[in-house]
N, C-alpha and C positions, 0 to 999 in steps of 0.2 A: 504494500500500500504506500501511498505517497503522502507528502505534507498537505496535499489538498484534502485528504480525509480529516486531518486535524483542523484545518480551516473550516471545513463543513461542520464538524462537530462543535466548534466554538460558535459558529453562526447559529446553529440550532439551539444551543444552550442560551445564547443571547436572546433569541426569540422567546424562549420559555420564561426567562426571568423578566423580560420586558412586558410579558402578559400581565404582570402584577404592577407595573409602573403606574398605570392609570387608576389603580384602586384608591379609594378614599374612605373616610369614616374610621380610620384607625386612630387610637388615642396616643400611640407611641410611634416613634420612628421605627421603620422596619427595614431589614436588609435581606434580600433574597440572593442566594448564592448557589451556583451550580458547580459542584466539586467532583473531581475524580482523582485518581492517583496514577503514577507512572506504570505500576504493575498492571492495572486494568487496561490501560491503553496498549501496552506492550502485548498483553494477552490477546487483544483484538487485532493486533498487527497494525496499529495506528502509529505512524511516526510523528514525534513531537517536533514541530518545525521551529520552535523557539524555546530553547532550554532555560532561558532566563525566567520563564513563567513557573518553573518547578521550585516549590518551597523546600527548605532543608529536610522536612519530614516526608518528602516525596509526593505531597499533595499538589494539585494543580487547580487553580480557580479558572474555570472555563468562561464564566460570566458572572456578573454581579450587578445588582441595582438597589438603590436606596429609595424607599418610599417615605417621605416625610410625614409626620403626624398631621392629621387633618385639622385645619383651622376652622372648618365649618362644623359647629357644634349643634346644629339643628337636629331635632328628633325626626326619625323617619316615620 
């Protein structure tokens, strides 16, 4: 497999976390993160095209989004 697989996987993960970016009504700031690890990607034959994304513990953040607490306090 190629680095294109990794690019595709990151794009897919970004789409998943962005699905929550428009959510509102939360009382606290939220952070949605799509994680994987080097072993899982290697096992699937996915080449990591950017080694700088690998954390010291082998984890990789594929995508992340922060959703700020809602300022709209109206009742539904």
